C-alpha positions, -999 to +999 in steps of 0.1 A: -003+001-001+014+033-014+019+061+015+017+086-016-020+085-019-035+115-032-059+135-010-090+153-023-099+185-013-122+174+014-125+140+030-143+127+058-122+114+086-137+091+110-130+083+146-139+045+153-134+022+181-120-007+164-106+007+132-093-026+120-129-043+124-143-011+105-118-014+074-130-051+072-167-040+075-164-013+049-149-036+026-177-062+027-206-036+030-197-010+007-171-025-015-141-001+001-106-006-010-080+000+016-054+024+000-030+028+030-030+023+066-004+026+096-007+008+128-001+026+162+029+018+180+007-003+206-001-028+176-035-028+183-051+005+170-050+021+136-031+056+137-045+063+102-061+047+070-074+056+040-100+038+020-118+044-013-155+040-009-180+048-036-154+065-058-141+088-030-117+089-003-129+080+034-102+081+061-104+068+097-083+061+127-091+046+163-094+073+191-062+084+206-071+106+240-033+100+251-024+124+225-048+151+236-075+144+205-106+155+212-122+137+182-144+110+196-160+078+179-200+080+180-203+055+207-181+077+228-203+107+226-236+088+223-241+096+185-227+110+154-230+146+143-226+141+104-242+118+078-221+105+049-240+112+019-234+088-013-250+102-043-258+080-072-270+087-108-294+056-110-321+053-082-317+015-084-282+018-070-298+029-037-318+001-032-288-022-040-265-004-018-289-003+010-295-041+007-259-049+005-250-026+035-278-040+056-269-078+048-234-067+061-246-055+093-259-020+090-291-009+107-315+008+083-328+038+097-349+052+067-358+026+043-351+034+007-383+056-006-390+079-031-387+111-012-410+142-017-380+160-027-373+143-059-347+116-048-346+080-041-333+080-006-324+057+024-303+059+056-287+035+079-261+033+107-230+012+106-220-010+134-195+018+146-222+044+149-217+063+118-246+073+097-247+069+060-273+083+033-277+069-004-297+091-027-303+094-064-325+119-082-358+105-095-368+107-131-384+138-141-373+157-109 
């Protein structure tokens, strides 16, 4: 894995309890590709990882409170403050992505539906507490 991964101008960076497990989960649930990762000196936690998920980079690490980091994983703070939104061109892809993620272990929080704002839309929560949404414009919208 190359340490010379080109970073996009803006990318999500997730704090996760159990980042190694999360990497494996995102590979199964979302077809993620691990681009690079570095383990912490303790050999248990991920200091940094970059994955390609649905064509964009998502970075993540375990929590590191001993370094003064105030970035916390959703279970530590009792929820999440963001939703990672994945946009598709084809509404059918929303259903396919939702079904695959649910089978892998995500909890569906809003089943895929034709939303009043003109999108096929659905939301779920991954086992690590992060919210994901999938949307695609409906024909004629």
